[in-house]
Structure formats: C-alpha cells, structure tokens
N, C-alpha and C positions, 0 to 999 in steps of 0.2 A: 509436426503438428499434434497438438493435445486432442485425445478422445474427448466425447461428451462427458464419459464417466470421470476421467481425469479433471476435467473441468469443474465438474460438480463437487469433486472432493477438494479441489483447490479453493473454491468459493466457501465451502463448509470451514475449511481450515482457517481461511483469512477471516471470515467472520468471527469465529472463535478469538483470533488475536485481536481483532478491533474490539471486541467487547470487553477484553482486559484494560484497555486504556481509558483514560478520563473520556468522558462522553463528548465534549466539544472536540478534543483531539483526535478521537477516533472518527468523528464526522468528517474533518478535514482530511485526514488520510483516506478515508472511503472515497472522497471526491476524487483523490489521485487515482485510486484503482479504477473507478468508473471512467474517468478520462482516459486512462490508458487504453482500456477495451474499446471504449466508442471511437476514439480517434485513430488507433493503431493496431487493433487486434493484438494488442500484448498482454502479458500476464507477469505478475511478481508473486512470490509466495513470502507471505509475512512470517517472522518468527521473533522469539524473544521479546514480545510486547511488555513494557513495564506496567505492572498491575496499578492501576489508578493513574497511570502517568502519561507522558506526552510523546514517548519515543518507541519505536519499533524498528527492528532489522528487517532486510529483506534481501532476497536473492531473485534475480532477473531469470525468468522462465523461458518467455518466448516475445518475440515482437521487437519493436524499435526501443532500445534501451534508454535512448536520450530523452524519451518522454517522460520518464520519471523525474529527471531534473526539471525538464522545463514546467511541466505541470505542478510539480512540488513548489518551486520557486515563485510561480504565478500565484499560489494560494498562500504564500509567505511562510512556508516550511523550511526548515534547515535540511538540506539533503546533502548526503555523502553517497559513495558508491555503494554503501550497505546499509544505510538508515534513513529514515524519515522522522523528523521532530517537529511538532506543533509548537509555537510559541506559547509561553505561559508566564505568568506573573511571579 
C-alpha cells in the first residue's frame, strides 16, 4: 500500500502529465483517474504524455487493474494495457 507521501508525489506527477495534453483529452483521462481512486482505491502512473495531444501511457500501481479499461471505455477512450487515448478529430 502506498504511503500518503507517495500518493502526493503520484498526484503531482500525474497532474504534470495531464497538463501536457490537449485540455479536453486531459479532462477525460483525469475522469478515469478519479474514477479508479473513488471506485477501487487504485492508482496508475501516467507517463510520456503527448504535448498538446490526446494520448498518454500508464503503468498500473495499485488496486483493480480492470477499472482502467472499464472506466476508459465508458468514457469513450481507446484503452490498451499501456495507454489511454481520447478521441479527436
């Protein structure tokens, strides 16, 4: 289980990654993060966000890994075992 300090660092890191993305895409992916925490006390670490883009890679850290796929697909994201991508024109 992660310590409160580790959780704080993860939150800061994930926020920095979300801020790199297109605003709408970042908001959709943030909703997945919030849903994972709320529904399953789980966490993922985002990385390699595309600047101004729609895609970010992730690594499962803790909790029910299936929630990433379930919540991502509910929100209309393209989900793989390693990335989340918001739809774009």
